[in-house]
VOPAGU-2260 file (C-alpha; in pm, 1 decimal, decimal comma):
REM VOPAGU-2260
SITE   aa  ch    i         X         Y         Z
SITE  MET   A    0    6171,4   11101,4    7457,7
SITE  SER   A    1    5977,1   11173,5    7774,9
SITE  GLN   A    2    6120,6   11377,0    8059,9
SITE  THR   A    3    6108,1   11085,8    8307,2
SITE  GLY   A    4    6278,0   10854,4    8057,8
SITE  TYR   A    5    6550,0   11113,9    8005,7
SITE  ILE   A    6    6606,0   11150,8    8381,4
SITE  LYS   A    7    6620,7   10773,7    8426,2
SITE  GLY   A    8    6872,1   10750,1    8142,5
SITE  MET   A    9    7088,7   11020,2    8298,7
SITE  LYS   A   10    7082,1   10847,9    8637,5
SITE  ARG   A   11    7175,9   10516,5    8476,8
SITE  ALA   A   12    7458,9   10678,5    8279,1
SITE  ARG   A   13    7591,5   10847,0    8594,1
SITE  PHE   A   14    7573,2   10518,0    8785,3
SITE  ASN   A   15    7757,8   10333,9    8508,1
SITE  PHE   A   16    8022,8   10607,6    8502,7
SITE  GLN   A   17    8070,4   10587,4    8879,9
SITE  LEU   A   18    8091,3   10208,0    8860,0
SITE  LYS   A   19    8360,8   10229,4    8591,0
SITE  GLN   A   20    8553,9   10486,9    8795,4
SITE  TRP   A   21    8531,8   10256,8    9099,7
SITE  LEU   A   22    8657,5    9958,0    8899,5
SITE  VAL   A   23    8946,7   10164,0    8759,0
SITE  ASP   A   24    9038,6   10284,9    9108,8
SITE  LEU   A   25    9024,6    9927,3    9235,8
SITE  LEU   A   26    9241,2    9805,3    8948,4
SITE  PHE   A   27    9503,4   10076,2    9002,9
SITE  ALA   A   28    9506,7   10009,0    9377,8
SITE  PHE   A   29    9556,7    9636,8    9310,3
SITE  VAL   A   30    9831,1    9694,8    9051,8
SITE  GLY   A   31    9995,6    9955,1    9276,5
SITE  GLN   A   32   10011,1    9708,0    9565,8
SITE  ASN   A   33   10161,8    9444,4    9337,3
SITE  ASP   A   34   10423,1    9691,3    9209,5
SITE  LEU   A   35   10524,1    9774,1    9566,0
SITE  HIS   A   36   10535,4    9403,8    9648,8
SITE  TYR   A   37   10760,9    9325,1    9352,5
SITE  MET   A   38   10996,7    9609,3    9444,9
SITE  GLY   A   39   11046,7    9441,2    9781,6
SITE  LEU   A   40   10860,3    9697,6    9993,1
């Protein structure tokens, strides 16, 4: 595997990881708001 291909792969993996983290944060924020709503707050 070439060095540039390796670097591109690492950047893509990091981007995918950040995207997943963002989606998880968004999901928890959404669920958290719903939980507060259902508790009557």
